[in-house]
N, C-alpha and C positions, 0 to 999 in steps of 0.2 A: 226254911233256910236261915241260919243265923247270920247276922252281919256284924262286922266289927264296930265297936263303940266309936262314934265320931267325937273329935275334940269340941264340936259345936253342939253336942247332944244336950247341953244345958243352957243353950243360948236364950231360949224363950221361957225359962223357969219364971213362974209368977204371972204368966200370960194365960188368960182363960179364953178358950174358943168355944162358941156354941155353933153347931152346924145343923142346918135343916136339909142339907143337900144329900139326895139319894142318887142311885145309879153310880157312875164311875168318876167323873171329874172332881166332884166334891169330896168323896171319901179319899181319893188320892191326895188331894190338896191338904186336908186336915191330918191325914196320916203323916205327911211330911212335917207339918207343924208340930205334931205330937212327938215325932222323932227328934225334934230340936228342943224338946222340953216343955212345950205348952200343955196345959191341961185342956183336954178336948171332951166336950159333951155332945153326943150326937142325939138329936131329937128325931125319932122316926114316927111315921104315921102308923095307925093300927094295922094297916096292910103290910107293913114292913118295907124293906128295901129290895127292889127287884134283883139287885146284884147278888143278894144272898142266895137266891134260887138259881141264877144263871152261872155263878162261879163261886160256889160255897167256900172253897179253900182260899181264894183271893180275898173274898169278903172278910174272912176270919183274920187273915194277915193284916189287912188294912185297919182292922178294929182292935188289934191287940192292945194298944195303949189308949183306946177310946172308950169312954163310958157311954153306953147306949140306953136311952130312956124312950118310952113310947108315950106320945101325947096325941090326942085328937084336937088339933088346933081349931076345929070348927065348934068345939064345945067351950063356952065362955070360961068355965072354971079351970079347964086344962090350958086354955090360952093364957090365963093368968099365971100359971106355973112357968110358962116360957118367959113372961115378963120378969118374974123373980130371978130366973137364970141370967137374963140379959142385964139385970141391974148391976151385977158384979162382973160382967163379961167385958173383954177387950175387943173381941172380934166376933162378928156374926157372918156365917157363910150360908148363902142360899143358892139354889139352882132352879128356881121357878121362873116362868114367864112373868113379865111385869104385872099383867092383869091378875095373876094368881096372888102375887104379893099384896096387891090392893085389896083383894077379897078377904085375905087373911089378916089385914091390918098391919102388914109388915113393911109397907113401902116407905114409911117415915120414921123408922126406928132410931135413926141418928138424931132426929129432933127430940125424941123422947129421952134418949140416952146420948148426950152430946159427945161423950168420950168414946163411944162405940165406933169401931171400924167395921163397916158393912161391905163385905166382898160379895158382889152379885154376879154369879156365873150365869151367862145367858148364851143362847145360840147365835143370835144376830142382834144388831143394834140399830138405832135410828128408826126409820119407818118400817123396818122389818123385824122389830123387836118381838112381835107376837108370832112370828113365823115359826112353825115347828121344825125340828131337825134333830139329827143324831150324828155321831162321828162319821157314819157312812155318807150322809148327804153333804156334810161339810167337806169331806175329802173329795167327793164327786165334783164339787164346784171349783176345786182348786188344783186339779191335775195330778193328784197323787194316787190315782187308781188306774189299773190296767184291766178294762172289761174283758170278759165277764167275771174275772176273779175278784172275790171279796178280799178286803185287806186282812192281813194277819196281825197287824198292830193297830190299836186305836190311836192314831197319831194325834188327831185333834184333841181327844180327851186327855192324853198324856201331856201334851204341850200346854193345853188350857189349864190343867191342874197345877203345873209348875208355875204358870203365870199367876194363878190365883194365890199360891203360897208366897211367891216373891212380892206380889202386890200387897198382900197382907203385911208382910215384914216391912216393906217400904213405907206403908201407911202408918205403922206403929212407930217407926223412926221419925217420920214427919210429925206425928202427933206429939212426940216428946213427953215430958213429964206433966205438962198442964195444958196442952193444946187440944183442939177438937179432933174427933175421929174422922167421920165422913164416909160417904158412900162411893164405892169404886166398882165399875163394871169390868168384867173379864169376858171377852167374847170368843166363843169356840171357833166361829168362822174365821176370826183374825188369826187364831192359832193354826188353822188349816192353811190359810193364805201364806203364812210364814213358811210352813213346810213345803208348799207348792213352789216357792221361789227357787228351790234347787232345780226344779224342772224348767220353770220359765226362763231362768238365766242360763240354761244350757249345761248345768253341771251334771245332772242326772237325766235318765230317760234313754230310749234306744239310740245308740250311736254316740252318746255323750261321753265325756272323759270318765265319768263314774258309771256309765251305762253300757259298757262293752266295747268302747273304742280301743282300749288298750288290752293287749293279750295278757298283760301281767296284773290286770284288775278284773277278774272274771270268776265265774263258777264253773268248775270242771267236774265231769263224772269220773269217779274212780271205779275200780273193779267191784267195790262193795258199798258204794255210797257217793257222796259228793264232797268236794273241797272248795273252800272259798279262798281265793288268792288275792291279797291286797298289796301287791308290791308296786306301789306308786313311785317311791323315791328311787333315784338312779342307782344307788348302791344295792337296794333290794332287787331291782329289776336286773342288774348285772349278775347277781347270784343265780337268779332264775334262769337267765340265758345260759350261764355256764353249766349249770347242773341239771336242768330239766329240758329247756328248749327255748326257741326264740319266737317263732310265729304261733299264731293261734292253732294252726293245724298240728304243728309239732307238739305243742303243749297238750292238746286234746288227746293225741295218741299216747303220749307219755303218761298222763294221769290215768287213762283208762287201763293201762297195763299193770298197775300196781294197786294194792289195797290201801284203804285210808290209814291203817296203822303205819305203813311204810312212809306215807307222806307226812304224818304227824312226827315221826322220828326224824325225818329229814328237816322239817321245819325247826325242830329244837336244835339239831346239830348245826344248821346253817344260819340260825337266827332269822327266820323268814316269817312274815305275817301270812301264814298259811294254816287254816283251821278246818277241821272236819265239820260239816254242817250237821247240827243236831236238830232233829225234829221231835218236839215235845208236845205236839198237838194231841189232846185226848181223843180217843176213838169215839165217834158219835155216828148215829144213823145218818146217812147221806140222803137228803131230800131231793128228789129229781122232779123235773117238770116235763 
Protein backbone atom coordinates (compact mmCIF):
# COMPACT_ATOMS: atom_id res chain seq x y z
CA UNK A 1 0.00 0.00 0.00
CA UNK A 2 1.49 3.32 -1.04
CA UNK A 3 1.48 6.22 1.39
CA UNK A 4 1.59 9.93 0.60
CA UNK A 5 4.93 11.67 0.96
CA UNK A 6 5.21 13.42 4.31
CA UNK A 7 6.57 16.96 4.52
CA UNK A 8 8.91 15.52 7.17
CA UNK A 9 10.20 12.74 4.92
CA UNK A 10 13.61 14.41 4.75
CA UNK A 11 13.85 15.50 8.37
CA UNK A 12 16.56 12.94 9.20
CA UNK A 13 18.62 13.21 6.04
CA UNK A 14 22.27 12.77 6.91
CA UNK A 15 21.51 10.59 9.94
CA UNK A 16 22.84 7.03 9.85
CA UNK A 17 21.13 4.34 11.92
CA UNK A 18 22.54 0.87 12.54
CA UNK A 19 20.06 -1.64 13.92
CA UNK A 20 20.70 -5.06 15.40
CA UNK A 21 17.07 -5.45 16.45
CA UNK A 22 15.10 -8.37 15.06
CA UNK A 23 11.46 -9.40 15.64
CA UNK A 24 8.96 -6.51 15.62
CA UNK A 25 9.66 -3.41 17.80
CA UNK A 26 13.11 -2.71 16.35
CA UNK A 27 12.16 -3.05 12.68
CA UNK A 28 9.08 -0.91 13.30
CA UNK A 29 11.16 1.79 14.97
CA UNK A 30 13.89 1.97 12.33
CA UNK A 31 11.33 1.83 9.53
CA UNK A 32 9.87 5.00 11.03
CA UNK A 33 13.30 6.62 11.12
CA UNK A 34 13.92 5.56 7.51
CA UNK A 35 10.60 7.10 6.49
CA UNK A 36 11.87 10.38 7.95
CA UNK A 37 14.97 10.25 5.78
CA UNK A 38 17.55 8.41 7.88
CA UNK A 39 19.93 5.95 6.28
CA UNK A 40 19.27 2.62 8.02
CA UNK A 41 21.52 -0.43 7.98
CA UNK A 42 20.05 -3.56 9.52
CA UNK A 43 22.58 -6.12 10.77
CA UNK A 44 20.99 -9.57 10.95
CA UNK A 45 22.46 -12.81 12.32
CA UNK A 46 23.04 -15.72 9.92
CA UNK A 47 19.77 -17.25 11.15
CA UNK A 48 17.90 -14.20 9.88
CA UNK A 49 15.01 -12.32 11.46
CA UNK A 50 12.09 -14.49 12.72
CA UNK A 51 9.70 -11.80 11.52
CA UNK A 52 10.59 -12.65 7.92
CA UNK A 53 9.14 -16.13 8.37
CA UNK A 54 6.16 -15.17 10.53
CA UNK A 55 4.95 -12.22 8.43
CA UNK A 56 6.86 -12.11 5.15
CA UNK A 57 4.86 -9.27 3.63
CA UNK A 58 5.15 -7.03 6.67
CA UNK A 59 8.86 -7.76 6.96
CA UNK A 60 9.30 -6.64 3.35
CA UNK A 61 7.32 -3.45 3.95
CA UNK A 62 9.35 -2.55 7.02
CA UNK A 63 12.64 -3.08 5.17
CA UNK A 64 11.80 -1.27 1.92
CA UNK A 65 14.16 1.59 2.81
CA UNK A 66 16.55 -0.46 4.93
CA UNK A 67 19.84 -1.98 3.81
CA UNK A 68 20.14 -5.48 5.30
CA UNK A 69 23.52 -7.10 5.89
CA UNK A 70 24.30 -10.41 7.56
CA UNK A 71 27.01 -10.64 10.20
CA UNK A 72 27.89 -13.27 12.76
CA UNK A 73 28.89 -11.04 15.67
CA UNK A 74 30.40 -14.00 17.51
CA UNK A 75 33.15 -14.06 14.89
CA UNK A 76 35.87 -11.47 15.58
CA UNK A 77 36.40 -10.43 11.98
CA UNK A 78 32.66 -9.92 11.43
CA UNK A 79 32.32 -8.13 14.76
CA UNK A 80 34.99 -5.72 13.47
CA UNK A 81 32.75 -4.92 10.48
CA UNK A 82 30.06 -3.76 12.89
CA UNK A 83 32.55 -1.40 14.53
CA UNK A 84 33.32 0.04 11.12
CA UNK A 85 29.62 0.69 10.55
CA UNK A 86 29.23 2.29 13.97
CA UNK A 87 32.22 4.59 13.51
CA UNK A 88 30.12 6.77 11.19
CA UNK A 89 26.72 6.03 12.74
CA UNK A 90 24.52 8.40 14.71
CA UNK A 91 22.15 5.84 16.21
CA UNK A 92 22.46 2.20 17.27
CA UNK A 93 19.26 0.25 17.96
CA UNK A 94 19.40 -3.04 19.86
CA UNK A 95 16.74 -5.34 21.26
CA UNK A 96 18.67 -7.89 23.28
CA UNK A 97 18.73 -8.55 26.98
CA UNK A 98 21.53 -6.71 28.82
CA UNK A 99 23.55 -9.90 29.34
CA UNK A 100 23.48 -10.59 25.59
CA UNK A 101 24.86 -7.12 24.90
CA UNK A 102 27.67 -7.78 27.36
CA UNK A 103 28.53 -11.12 25.72
CA UNK A 104 28.67 -9.46 22.31
CA UNK A 105 30.73 -6.54 23.61
CA UNK A 106 27.95 -4.06 22.83
CA UNK A 107 27.12 -2.75 26.29
CA UNK A 108 29.56 0.18 26.19
CA UNK A 109 29.38 1.33 22.60
CA UNK A 110 28.74 4.94 23.59
CA UNK A 111 32.09 4.94 25.36
CA UNK A 112 33.83 3.69 22.25
CA UNK A 113 31.84 6.09 20.04
CA UNK A 114 30.91 9.12 22.21
CA UNK A 115 28.64 10.71 19.58
CA UNK A 116 26.59 7.54 19.20
CA UNK A 117 23.01 7.43 20.46
CA UNK A 118 22.26 3.88 21.65
CA UNK A 119 18.55 3.03 21.83
CA UNK A 120 18.23 -0.15 23.85
CA UNK A 121 14.81 -1.81 23.50
CA UNK A 122 14.23 -4.23 26.38
CA UNK A 123 11.24 -6.00 27.91
CA UNK A 124 11.70 -5.00 31.55
CA UNK A 125 14.02 -2.70 33.46
CA UNK A 126 15.72 -2.66 36.83
CA UNK A 127 15.94 -5.96 38.69
CA UNK A 128 13.77 -7.59 36.00
CA UNK A 129 15.92 -6.55 33.04
CA UNK A 130 16.90 -10.17 32.31
CA UNK A 131 13.34 -11.49 32.52
CA UNK A 132 12.09 -12.86 29.17
CA UNK A 133 8.88 -11.64 27.60
CA UNK A 134 6.96 -10.79 24.47
CA UNK A 135 4.03 -8.57 23.53
CA UNK A 136 1.56 -11.15 24.86
CA UNK A 137 3.13 -11.29 28.32
CA UNK A 138 3.51 -7.50 28.59
CA UNK A 139 -0.16 -7.06 27.72
CA UNK A 140 -1.14 -9.84 30.13
CA UNK A 141 0.43 -7.94 33.01
CA UNK A 142 -1.34 -4.66 32.29
CA UNK A 143 -5.00 -5.39 31.68
CA UNK A 144 -5.29 -5.18 27.91
CA UNK A 145 -6.29 -8.82 27.32
CA UNK A 146 -9.64 -10.57 27.54
CA UNK A 147 -8.93 -14.26 28.24
CA UNK A 148 -8.85 -16.65 26.50
CA UNK A 149 -8.73 -14.51 23.34
CA UNK A 150 -5.29 -13.66 22.00
CA UNK A 151 -4.70 -10.00 21.07
CA UNK A 152 -5.18 -9.05 17.43
CA UNK A 153 -2.85 -6.04 17.71
CA UNK A 154 0.69 -6.14 19.21
CA UNK A 155 0.04 -3.09 21.38
CA UNK A 156 3.24 -3.17 23.44
CA UNK A 157 5.42 -3.72 20.36
CA UNK A 158 3.75 -0.89 18.42
CA UNK A 159 3.87 1.62 21.26
CA UNK A 160 7.38 0.52 22.18
CA UNK A 161 8.53 1.05 18.60
CA UNK A 162 7.10 4.56 18.53
CA UNK A 163 8.81 5.29 21.84
CA UNK A 164 12.10 3.99 20.45
CA UNK A 165 11.82 6.23 17.38
CA UNK A 166 10.86 9.35 19.33
CA UNK A 167 13.55 8.67 21.94
CA UNK A 168 16.13 8.42 19.17
CA UNK A 169 14.98 11.72 17.67
CA UNK A 170 14.94 13.44 21.08
CA UNK A 171 18.42 12.12 21.85
CA UNK A 172 19.71 13.43 18.51
CA UNK A 173 18.25 16.85 19.28
CA UNK A 174 19.79 16.81 22.77
CA UNK A 175 23.14 15.77 21.31
CA UNK A 176 23.18 18.72 18.99
CA UNK A 177 26.13 19.52 16.76
CA UNK A 178 28.92 18.63 19.13
CA UNK A 179 27.46 16.97 22.23
CA UNK A 180 27.63 13.34 23.39
CA UNK A 181 25.13 10.71 22.34
CA UNK A 182 24.36 8.40 25.23
CA UNK A 183 22.47 5.23 25.99
CA UNK A 184 18.69 5.28 26.39
CA UNK A 185 16.43 2.39 27.35
CA UNK A 186 12.94 1.88 25.98
CA UNK A 187 10.95 -0.67 27.97
CA UNK A 188 8.15 -2.62 26.30
CA UNK A 189 6.48 -3.30 29.63
CA UNK A 190 6.21 0.47 30.16
CA UNK A 191 4.51 0.75 26.78
CA UNK A 192 2.00 -1.94 27.79
CA UNK A 193 1.47 -0.16 31.10
CA UNK A 194 0.58 3.03 29.21
CA UNK A 195 -1.98 1.16 27.10
CA UNK A 196 -3.45 -0.46 30.20
CA UNK A 197 -4.20 2.93 31.77
CA UNK A 198 -7.24 3.21 29.53
CA UNK A 199 -8.67 0.23 31.42
CA UNK A 200 -7.36 1.09 34.89
CA UNK A 201 -8.75 4.61 34.70
CA UNK A 202 -12.15 3.34 33.65
CA UNK A 203 -12.24 4.64 30.09
CA UNK A 204 -12.34 1.21 28.44
CA UNK A 205 -13.36 -2.25 29.53
CA UNK A 206 -16.78 -3.86 30.14
CA UNK A 207 -19.35 -1.24 31.09
CA UNK A 208 -16.93 1.69 30.68
CA UNK A 209 -17.70 4.77 28.54
CA UNK A 210 -15.76 3.28 25.62
CA UNK A 211 -16.56 -0.29 26.61
CA UNK A 212 -20.27 -0.55 25.88
CA UNK A 213 -21.91 1.79 28.38
CA UNK A 214 -23.22 4.03 25.61
CA UNK A 215 -25.60 2.66 22.96
CA UNK A 216 -24.05 5.04 20.43
CA UNK A 217 -20.52 3.68 20.93
CA UNK A 218 -20.76 -0.01 20.22
CA UNK A 219 -20.46 -2.77 17.65
CA UNK A 220 -23.69 -3.94 16.05
CA UNK A 221 -24.46 -6.93 13.87
CA UNK A 222 -25.89 -6.02 10.49
CA UNK A 223 -27.65 -8.44 8.12
CA UNK A 224 -24.35 -9.37 6.43
CA UNK A 225 -21.58 -8.25 8.78
CA UNK A 226 -20.89 -5.85 11.61
CA UNK A 227 -20.82 -2.08 12.01
CA UNK A 228 -18.76 0.01 14.43
CA UNK A 229 -20.67 3.02 15.70
CA UNK A 230 -18.59 5.76 17.35
CA UNK A 231 -21.14 8.52 17.92
CA UNK A 232 -19.78 9.95 21.17
CA UNK A 233 -20.39 13.66 20.59
CA UNK A 234 -23.93 14.94 21.29
CA UNK A 235 -24.53 16.07 17.70
CA UNK A 236 -23.58 12.64 16.35
CA UNK A 237 -25.65 10.85 19.00
CA UNK A 238 -28.64 13.07 18.18
CA UNK A 239 -28.49 12.01 14.52
CA UNK A 240 -28.33 8.35 15.53
CA UNK A 241 -31.36 8.80 17.79
CA UNK A 242 -33.29 10.56 15.05
CA UNK A 243 -32.53 8.23 12.16
CA UNK A 244 -31.76 4.81 13.67
CA UNK A 245 -32.82 4.43 17.29
CA UNK A 246 -32.24 5.49 20.88
CA UNK A 247 -31.78 2.47 23.14
CA UNK A 248 -29.41 -0.44 22.71
CA UNK A 249 -32.37 -2.74 21.93
CA UNK A 250 -33.69 -0.39 19.25
CA UNK A 251 -30.31 0.00 17.63
CA UNK A 252 -29.63 -3.73 17.73
CA UNK A 253 -32.89 -4.47 15.90
CA UNK A 254 -32.39 -1.66 13.40
CA UNK A 255 -28.85 -2.63 12.43
CA UNK A 256 -29.74 -6.30 12.06
CA UNK A 257 -32.50 -5.42 9.62
CA UNK A 258 -30.25 -3.91 6.94
CA UNK A 259 -27.04 -4.83 5.16
CA UNK A 260 -23.72 -3.07 5.71
CA UNK A 261 -23.96 -1.26 2.37
CA UNK A 262 -27.09 0.50 3.61
CA UNK A 263 -25.38 1.63 6.79
CA UNK A 264 -22.29 2.82 4.90
CA UNK A 265 -24.51 4.93 2.62
CA UNK A 266 -26.37 6.33 5.64
CA UNK A 267 -23.09 7.16 7.37
CA UNK A 268 -21.95 9.16 4.34
CA UNK A 269 -25.28 10.93 3.95
CA UNK A 270 -25.63 11.87 7.62
CA UNK A 271 -21.92 12.43 8.33
CA UNK A 272 -21.81 9.75 11.01
CA UNK A 273 -18.78 7.92 12.47
CA UNK A 274 -20.20 4.55 11.41
CA UNK A 275 -17.92 2.05 9.65
CA UNK A 276 -18.25 -1.51 8.44
CA UNK A 277 -15.84 -3.79 10.28
CA UNK A 278 -13.26 -5.25 7.93
CA UNK A 279 -11.61 -8.51 8.88
CA UNK A 280 -8.30 -8.97 7.12
CA UNK A 281 -6.84 -11.75 9.23
CA UNK A 282 -5.20 -14.31 6.92
CA UNK A 283 -6.63 -17.81 7.02
CA UNK A 284 -4.46 -20.14 9.07
CA UNK A 285 -4.85 -23.58 10.48
CA UNK A 286 -6.54 -23.33 13.87
CA UNK A 287 -4.63 -25.16 16.60
CA UNK A 288 -6.98 -26.64 19.17
CA UNK A 289 -6.15 -28.15 22.54
